[in-house]
C-alpha positions in Angstrom: 27.4 -58.3 18.9 24.9 -55.9 17.2 25.3 -54.4 13.9 23.9 -50.9 13.4 22.1 -50.3 10.1 22.9 -47.0 8.4 20.5 -45.5 5.9 21.8 -44.8 2.5 22.0 -41.1 1.7 21.0 -40.1 -1.8 21.7 -36.8 -3.6 18.5 -34.7 -4.2 16.9 -35.5 -7.5 19.4 -38.2 -8.4 18.1 -41.5 -9.7 18.7 -43.2 -6.3 16.8 -40.4 -4.6 13.8 -40.8 -7.0 13.9 -44.6 -6.3 13.9 -43.8 -2.5 10.9 -41.4 -3.0 9.1 -44.1 -5.1 9.6 -46.7 -2.3 8.3 -44.3 0.3 5.2 -43.6 -1.9 4.6 -47.3 -2.5 3.5 -47.8 1.1 1.3 -44.8 1.2 -2.5 -45.0 1.5 -5.3 -42.6 2.3 -4.6 -40.1 -0.5 -8.1 -39.1 -1.2 -9.6 -37.3 -4.1 -9.9 -37.5 -7.8 -6.7 -38.9 -9.5 -4.3 -36.3 -10.8 -0.8 -36.6 -12.2 1.7 -33.7 -11.6 5.0 -33.4 -13.4 7.9 -31.8 -11.7 10.6 -30.3 -13.9 13.8 -29.0 -12.4 16.3 -27.2 -14.7 20.0 -26.8 -14.1 20.4 -29.8 -11.7 24.0 -31.0 -11.4 23.3 -34.0 -13.6 21.1 -32.1 -16.0 17.4 -31.3 -16.1 15.2 -33.7 -14.1 11.6 -34.7 -14.8 9.4 -37.0 -12.7 5.7 -37.3 -12.1 3.6 -37.8 -9.0 0.3 -39.7 -9.5 -2.1 -39.0 -6.6 -5.6 -40.1 -5.8 -7.7 -43.2 -5.4 -6.0 -43.8 -2.0 -2.5 -44.1 -3.5 0.7 -42.2 -4.4 3.1 -43.2 -7.2 6.4 -41.6 -8.2 7.0 -42.2 -12.0 10.3 -41.5 -13.7 9.3 -42.4 -17.2 7.8 -39.7 -19.5 4.1 -39.5 -19.8 0.9 -37.5 -19.5 0.3 -35.1 -16.6 -2.6 -32.8 -15.9 -0.3 -30.1 -14.4 3.4 -29.2 -14.5 5.5 -27.5 -11.8 8.8 -26.0 -13.1 11.7 -24.6 -11.1 15.4 -24.1 -11.3 17.8 -26.1 -9.2 18.3 -23.5 -6.4 14.6 -23.1 -6.0 14.0 -26.9 -5.9 16.6 -27.3 -3.2 15.1 -24.5 -1.1 11.6 -26.0 -1.5 12.9 -29.5 -0.7 14.7 -28.4 2.4 11.6 -26.4 3.6 13.4 -23.1 3.4 11.0 -21.7 0.8 7.2 -22.1 0.7 5.7 -23.0 -2.7 3.4 -20.0 -2.6 6.3 -17.7 -2.0 8.2 -19.3 -4.9 5.2 -18.9 -7.1 4.7 -15.2 -6.2 8.4 -14.6 -6.8 8.2 -16.2 -10.3 10.6 -19.0 -9.2 8.0 -21.7 -9.5 6.0 -21.8 -12.7 2.7 -23.8 -13.0 1.4 -25.1 -16.3 -1.4 -27.3 -17.5 -4.7 -27.6 -15.7 -4.4 -25.4 -12.6 -7.8 -26.5 -11.5 -6.5 -30.1 -11.2 -3.8 -28.8 -8.9 -6.3 -27.0 -6.8 -8.4 -30.2 -6.5 -5.2 -32.0 -5.4 -4.0 -29.4 -2.9 -4.8 -31.4 0.2 -3.2 -34.6 -1.2 -0.1 -32.6 -2.2 0.1 -31.0 1.2 0.1 -34.5 2.8 3.2 -35.5 0.8 5.4 -33.4 3.1 4.8 -35.9 5.9 5.0 -38.9 3.6 8.4 -38.0 2.3 9.9 -36.6 5.5 12.1 -39.6 6.1 13.5 -39.4 2.6 14.2 -35.7 3.1 16.0 -36.5 6.3 18.5 -38.7 4.6 19.0 -36.5 1.5 22.2 -34.7 0.6 21.5 -31.4 -1.2 24.7 -30.6 -3.0 
C-alpha cells in the first residue's frame, strides 16, 4: 500500500509561509553579484503588518524574519502584495501606480535586479502551494 504525501499549504505571509520560503531559499545557489539585503514591508495583512528581509549575493539567498539592516526597502499594502505574489501585477506596474514604494539605496536594488528576477523561479513551488486569503 502506498501513502501519498500532501504538501502543506501555508497562508501568504504567515509565519509558516515565511518558514517555507526560507527552506526553499536555503538550497539555492548561483545567486551572483554583490551582496544586498532587501526588506519587504506589507501593511494591512490579515495578521497585521509583515516585515522580512531577503539577503542575496555571494551565491546564496536567505530569508530573514528578525529585524535588521537592509540596503533597500520595498513597501506595499496587502492587496498589492497578493497581486504581486500571484503574478497578476508586475512590480514595475505597481511602482508606476504608486502601489509599491521603494526606499533606501535604489542603486543597490538595481545592482541586484538579476538576482531578484531569479527569485521567481526559486520560489515557484512555494507559490504553488500558497493560499492567498
